[in-house]
C-alpha positions as CSV (number, residue, x, y, z in Angstrom):
1,M,107.1,-181.1,-23.8
2,A,107.7,-179.9,-20.3
3,I,111.2,-181.4,-20.3
4,S,112.0,-179.8,-23.6
5,I,110.9,-176.4,-22.2
6,I,112.9,-176.8,-19.0
7,R,116.0,-177.8,-21.0
8,A,115.6,-174.9,-23.4
9,L,115.6,-172.5,-20.4
10,R,118.8,-174.1,-19.0
11,I,120.7,-173.9,-22.3
12,R,119.2,-170.6,-23.5
13,D,122.5,-168.9,-23.6
14,C,123.7,-171.2,-26.5
15,Y,121.0,-169.8,-28.8
16,A,122.6,-166.3,-29.0
17,G,124.6,-167.3,-32.1
18,L,121.6,-168.9,-33.7
19,F,119.5,-165.8,-33.8
20,K,122.2,-163.8,-35.5
21,N,121.6,-165.8,-38.7
22,H,119.7,-163.8,-41.3
23,T,118.4,-166.9,-43.0
24,L,116.6,-168.0,-39.8
25,W,114.8,-164.7,-39.7
26,L,113.9,-164.9,-43.3
27,L,112.5,-168.4,-42.7
28,F,110.4,-166.8,-39.9
29,A,109.3,-164.0,-42.2
30,W,108.2,-166.5,-44.8
31,T,106.1,-168.3,-42.2
32,A,104.7,-165.0,-40.9
33,W,103.7,-163.6,-44.3
34,H,102.2,-166.9,-45.3
35,S,100.1,-166.9,-42.1
36,I,99.0,-163.2,-42.5
37,S,98.0,-163.9,-46.1
38,I,95.3,-166.4,-44.8
39,L,93.4,-163.2,-43.7
40,W,92.5,-162.4,-47.4
41,S,92.5,-165.9,-48.7
42,L,89.6,-167.1,-50.8
43,D,89.9,-170.4,-48.9
44,Q,91.0,-169.9,-45.4
45,Q,90.6,-173.5,-44.3
46,T,93.0,-174.7,-47.0
47,G,95.3,-171.9,-45.9
48,L,95.3,-173.2,-42.3
49,N,95.9,-176.7,-43.6
50,E,98.9,-175.5,-45.7
51,L,100.3,-173.7,-42.6
52,K,100.7,-177.0,-40.8
53,T,103.8,-177.8,-43.0
54,F,105.5,-174.8,-41.7
55,R,105.9,-176.5,-38.3
56,V,109.3,-177.7,-39.7
57,V,110.7,-174.1,-39.4
58,I,111.6,-175.0,-35.8
59,T,114.1,-177.6,-37.1
60,P,117.1,-175.3,-36.9
61,I,116.2,-174.3,-33.4
62,L,115.9,-178.0,-32.3
63,L,119.2,-178.9,-34.0
64,W,121.2,-175.9,-32.9
65,P,122.5,-177.3,-29.5
66,V,123.6,-180.6,-31.1
67,L,124.8,-179.5,-34.6
68,G,128.2,-180.9,-33.6
69,H,126.7,-184.3,-34.3
70,V,125.6,-183.5,-37.8
71,R,127.5,-186.4,-39.2
72,L,125.3,-188.7,-37.2
73,F,122.2,-187.0,-38.4
74,I,123.2,-187.3,-42.1
75,G,124.2,-190.9,-41.5
76,A,120.7,-191.6,-40.0
77,F,119.2,-189.9,-43.1
78,L,121.2,-192.2,-45.4
79,I,120.2,-195.2,-43.5
80,G,116.5,-194.1,-43.9
81,V,117.0,-193.8,-47.7
82,V,118.4,-197.3,-47.8
83,F,115.2,-198.5,-46.1
84,A,113.1,-196.7,-48.6
85,N,115.1,-198.3,-51.4
86,F,114.5,-201.7,-49.9
87,I,110.7,-201.0,-49.9
88,Q,111.1,-200.1,-53.5
89,L,112.8,-203.4,-54.1
90,T,109.9,-205.2,-52.4
91,Q,107.5,-203.3,-54.7
92,Y,109.5,-204.3,-57.8
93,F,109.4,-208.0,-57.0
94,Q,106.0,-207.6,-55.4
95,W,107.1,-209.1,-52.1
96,F,104.9,-208.9,-48.9
97,G,102.0,-207.7,-51.0
98,N,103.8,-204.5,-52.1
99,K,103.3,-203.4,-55.6
100,P,104.3,-200.4,-57.8
101,V,102.0,-197.5,-57.4
102,F,101.2,-196.9,-61.1
103,A,103.0,-197.2,-64.5
104,G,105.7,-199.3,-62.9
105,R,106.8,-196.4,-60.6
106,L,108.2,-197.4,-57.2
107,N,107.5,-194.9,-54.5
108,G,108.9,-196.5,-51.4
109,W,105.7,-196.0,-49.4
110,I,105.8,-192.2,-49.8
111,H,105.1,-190.0,-52.7
112,A,107.5,-190.9,-55.6
113,I,108.6,-187.3,-55.9
114,N,109.7,-187.3,-52.3
115,T,111.5,-190.6,-52.6
116,A,113.3,-189.3,-55.7
117,T,114.4,-186.1,-54.0
118,V,115.8,-187.9,-50.9
119,C,117.6,-190.3,-53.2
120,G,119.2,-187.4,-55.0
121,A,120.2,-185.9,-51.6
122,A,121.6,-189.3,-50.6
123,I,123.8,-189.4,-53.8
124,C,125.2,-186.0,-53.1
125,W,126.2,-186.9,-49.6
126,H,127.6,-190.2,-50.6
127,L,129.7,-188.4,-53.3
128,S,131.1,-186.2,-50.5
129,A,132.0,-189.2,-48.4
130,L,133.7,-190.7,-51.5
131,I,135.8,-187.7,-51.8
132,K,136.6,-186.9,-48.2
133,G,136.3,-190.3,-46.6
134,R,139.0,-193.0,-46.2
135,G,139.1,-196.8,-46.4
136,W,135.9,-198.7,-46.0
137,L,133.8,-195.5,-45.8
138,R,134.7,-194.6,-49.4
139,W,133.6,-198.0,-50.7
140,L,130.5,-197.9,-48.6
141,S,129.7,-194.6,-50.1
142,V,130.0,-196.0,-53.6
143,I,127.6,-198.8,-52.8
144,G,125.2,-196.3,-51.2
145,A,125.3,-193.9,-54.2
146,I,124.6,-196.8,-56.6
147,I,121.6,-198.0,-54.6
148,A,120.2,-194.5,-54.2
149,A,120.7,-193.8,-57.9
150,A,118.7,-197.0,-58.7
151,G,116.0,-195.8,-56.4
152,L,116.0,-192.4,-58.0
153,I,115.5,-193.9,-61.4
154,M,112.8,-196.3,-60.3
155,T,110.6,-193.5,-59.0
156,G,110.1,-192.3,-62.5
157,S,110.0,-188.7,-61.2
158,R,111.4,-186.5,-63.9
159,G,111.7,-183.3,-61.9
160,P,114.1,-184.8,-59.4
161,W,116.0,-186.6,-62.3
162,I,116.6,-183.2,-63.8
163,A,117.5,-181.6,-60.5
164,T,120.0,-184.3,-59.5
165,A,121.7,-184.4,-62.9
166,I,122.2,-180.6,-62.8
167,A,123.4,-180.7,-59.2
168,L,125.9,-183.5,-59.9
169,L,127.2,-181.7,-62.9
170,I,127.7,-178.4,-60.9
171,G,129.3,-180.4,-58.1
172,F,131.7,-182.2,-60.4
173,V,132.9,-179.0,-62.0
174,W,133.1,-177.3,-58.6
175,F,135.1,-180.1,-57.1
176,C,137.5,-180.2,-60.1
177,A,137.9,-176.4,-59.9
178,K,138.7,-176.5,-56.2
179,G,141.1,-179.4,-56.6
180,Y,139.1,-181.7,-54.3
181,L,139.2,-184.5,-56.8
182,P,142.4,-186.4,-57.3
183,M,142.7,-188.3,-60.6
184,K,142.1,-191.6,-58.8
185,T,138.8,-190.4,-57.4
186,V,137.8,-189.0,-60.8
187,I,138.4,-192.4,-62.4
188,V,136.4,-194.1,-59.7
189,I,133.5,-191.7,-60.2
190,V,133.6,-192.0,-64.0
191,V,133.8,-195.8,-63.8
192,V,131.0,-196.1,-61.3
193,G,128.9,-193.6,-63.4
194,V,129.4,-195.5,-66.6
195,I,128.8,-199.0,-65.1
196,G,125.8,-197.8,-63.1
197,G,124.3,-195.9,-66.0
198,G,124.8,-198.9,-68.3
199,A,123.3,-201.3,-65.8
200,A,120.3,-199.0,-65.3
201,W,119.7,-198.7,-69.0
202,F,120.1,-202.5,-69.5
203,A,117.7,-203.2,-66.6
204,K,115.1,-200.5,-67.1
205,G,116.0,-198.7,-70.3
206,D,112.5,-199.1,-71.6
207,F,111.1,-197.5,-68.5
208,I,113.5,-194.5,-68.7
209,E,113.0,-194.1,-72.4
210,N,109.2,-194.2,-72.0
211,R,109.3,-191.4,-69.4
212,I,111.4,-189.2,-71.6
213,E,109.2,-189.9,-74.6
214,Q,106.1,-189.1,-72.4
215,T,107.7,-185.8,-71.5
216,I,108.3,-184.8,-75.2
217,T,104.8,-186.0,-76.2
218,Q,103.1,-184.1,-73.4
219,L,105.0,-180.9,-74.1
220,Q,103.9,-181.1,-77.8
221,Q,100.3,-181.8,-76.7
222,A,100.5,-178.7,-74.4
223,M,101.8,-176.6,-77.2
224,D,98.8,-177.7,-79.2
225,G,96.4,-176.7,-76.4
226,D,95.9,-180.1,-74.8
227,F,96.8,-179.9,-71.1
228,D,95.4,-183.2,-70.0
229,S,98.7,-184.7,-68.9
230,D,101.3,-184.4,-66.1
231,V,103.4,-181.9,-68.0
232,G,100.4,-180.1,-69.3
233,T,98.8,-179.7,-65.9
234,R,102.0,-178.2,-64.6
235,L,102.2,-175.7,-67.5
236,A,98.5,-174.8,-67.1
237,R,98.9,-174.3,-63.4
238,W,101.9,-172.1,-63.9
239,S,100.0,-170.0,-66.4
240,G,97.1,-169.8,-64.1
241,A,99.4,-168.8,-61.2
242,W,100.8,-166.0,-63.2
243,K,97.4,-164.7,-64.1
244,I,96.5,-164.8,-60.3
245,F,99.7,-162.9,-59.5
246,T,99.0,-160.2,-62.1
247,K,95.5,-159.7,-60.8
248,S,96.9,-159.1,-57.3
249,P,100.6,-158.7,-57.5
250,M,101.4,-157.2,-54.2
251,K,99.7,-159.7,-51.8
252,G,98.4,-162.5,-54.0
253,S,95.3,-164.5,-53.5
254,G,96.2,-165.5,-49.9
255,A,97.5,-168.8,-48.7
256,G,95.1,-171.6,-49.6
257,G,93.4,-169.5,-52.1
258,F,95.0,-170.9,-55.3
259,G,92.3,-173.4,-56.2
260,K,89.3,-170.9,-55.9
261,A,91.4,-168.2,-57.6
262,I,91.9,-170.5,-60.5
263,G,88.2,-171.2,-60.6
264,E,87.4,-167.4,-60.7
265,L,89.6,-167.2,-63.8
266,G,87.4,-169.8,-65.5
267,L,90.0,-172.6,-65.1
268,G,88.2,-174.5,-62.4
269,D,89.1,-177.9,-63.8
270,L,92.6,-177.3,-62.8
271,S,91.7,-177.0,-59.1
272,L,89.8,-180.2,-58.7
273,E,92.6,-182.4,-57.6
274,E,95.1,-180.2,-55.8
275,H,95.1,-176.6,-54.6
276,H,98.6,-175.6,-55.6
277,A,100.6,-174.5,-58.7
278,H,103.0,-177.4,-58.8
279,S,105.9,-175.1,-58.1
280,V,107.2,-173.3,-55.0
281,Y,108.0,-170.2,-56.9
282,M,104.7,-169.9,-58.8
283,Q,102.7,-170.9,-55.7
284,V,104.4,-168.2,-53.6
285,L,103.9,-165.6,-56.3
286,A,100.2,-166.5,-56.8
287,T,99.3,-166.7,-53.1
288,T,101.6,-164.2,-51.4
289,G,102.6,-161.9,-54.2
290,V,105.8,-159.8,-54.7
291,I,106.3,-159.6,-50.8
292,G,106.4,-163.4,-50.5
293,A,108.6,-163.7,-53.6
294,I,111.1,-161.2,-52.3
295,I,111.3,-163.1,-48.9
296,I,112.0,-166.5,-50.4
297,A,114.3,-165.2,-53.1
298,T,116.5,-163.5,-50.5
299,L,116.3,-166.6,-48.3
300,F,117.4,-169.0,-51.1
301,V,120.2,-166.7,-52.2
302,L,121.6,-166.3,-48.7
303,A,121.3,-170.1,-48.1
304,L,123.3,-170.8,-51.3
305,A,125.9,-168.2,-50.4
306,A,126.3,-169.3,-46.7
307,R,129.7,-170.8,-46.0
308,G,128.7,-172.8,-42.9
309,S,130.8,-173.3,-39.9
310,P,134.3,-174.9,-39.9
311,K,133.1,-176.6,-36.8
312,L,130.6,-178.5,-38.8
313,D,133.0,-179.9,-41.4
314,N,132.7,-183.6,-41.9
315,V,132.9,-186.2,-44.6
316,F,129.5,-185.1,-45.9
317,S,130.1,-181.4,-46.0
318,Y,130.8,-181.2,-49.7
319,G,127.4,-182.7,-50.5
320,T,125.2,-180.3,-48.4
321,K,125.2,-177.4,-50.8
322,L,124.4,-179.8,-53.7
323,V,121.4,-181.1,-51.8
324,L,120.2,-177.5,-51.5
325,V,120.6,-177.1,-55.3
326,I,118.5,-180.3,-55.9
327,W,115.8,-178.8,-53.6
328,L,115.8,-175.5,-55.3
329,I,115.7,-176.9,-58.8
330,G,113.1,-179.5,-57.8
331,A,111.0,-176.7,-56.4
332,V,110.4,-175.5,-60.0
333,F,108.3,-178.5,-60.7
334,D,106.5,-179.1,-57.3
335,A,105.3,-177.2,-54.3
336,Y,107.8,-178.7,-51.8
337,H,107.0,-176.2,-49.1
338,L,103.5,-177.6,-48.9
339,N,104.8,-181.1,-48.0
340,G,106.3,-181.7,-44.5
341,N,108.9,-184.2,-45.7
342,M,110.3,-181.8,-48.4
343,F,110.1,-178.7,-46.4
344,G,111.7,-180.5,-43.6
345,L,114.6,-181.5,-45.8
346,F,115.1,-177.8,-46.7
347,T,115.1,-176.6,-43.1
348,F,117.6,-179.4,-42.2
349,V,119.9,-178.4,-44.9
350,L,119.4,-174.7,-44.0
351,A,120.4,-175.5,-40.3
352,L,123.7,-176.9,-41.6
353,S,124.5,-173.7,-43.5
354,F,124.5,-171.5,-40.4
355,S,127.7,-169.6,-39.7
356,E,128.2,-171.0,-36.2
357,G,128.1,-174.5,-34.9
358,E,127.5,-176.1,-31.6
359,K,127.6,-173.8,-28.6
């Protein structure tokens, strides 16, 4: 710590450009308002526990002096995803005592939703390397994308499935519109997609079909008033979050207060397992009100609109914005900001969107 402080003092001049980024200040504002809201929270201890995940907001500050090495950081991330995919493989074959967590889902030693999201991110960065890379790197990216796609499917996490599918569709249209995709690359992507999709359906078609059927069945059950399912729980929590918001629209129930606020509404059974709304957006609305919602909406819009620095252009650049899209769509289904891994992914991608690079 002492060495870090001394080094920060010696290189302090390089941070002048960093603090010109509006997205960084909005990230700080989100943290500050979340912290302040603990003062009126119905459960201040849980609010303090939630605040721990906001430690990752320093990620852009830590990365700023070395953002010129972003290719290495993303490469290390992709290697980490391959390791997670290997763990999934050991779970599938039940090697070394590893087993699927439940219902045949492979989580790679962390929450299945987290594994699925990082696999989706890996696919996007591999796709970028396929487009911008040359020689062996392109073929390595094809292999990496196939492995990550298999890992994504085997998590059984439907939110990241949806998020990744939408992000890739947007990316494909965007790349074609920009002329980034020569016909040869389009053919490779289509062939890999068809072969990979066919292989996945052949190997685990029953698993995929079962997850889709579960979604349809659980939606129907929820419409009939039965919320005792994964989908039903999310819908009930979203509904409860909206009721909490309408009760205190300006400032919400306070960070950490979601569970007890649900209990006050007579929906206490929803708060027994987790104290969140299963959505970044609904959680922020319920616990920090309109002010919190305005902060994150502005932050997300500016992050999507940011062009990034030409200095940071690399073989993975095309995929970075798509990773952000995956995160923002996945955040509809889960409270990513209350998980260090997922919030850390957001702050990492956010750092890459800053308008100036290494100083």
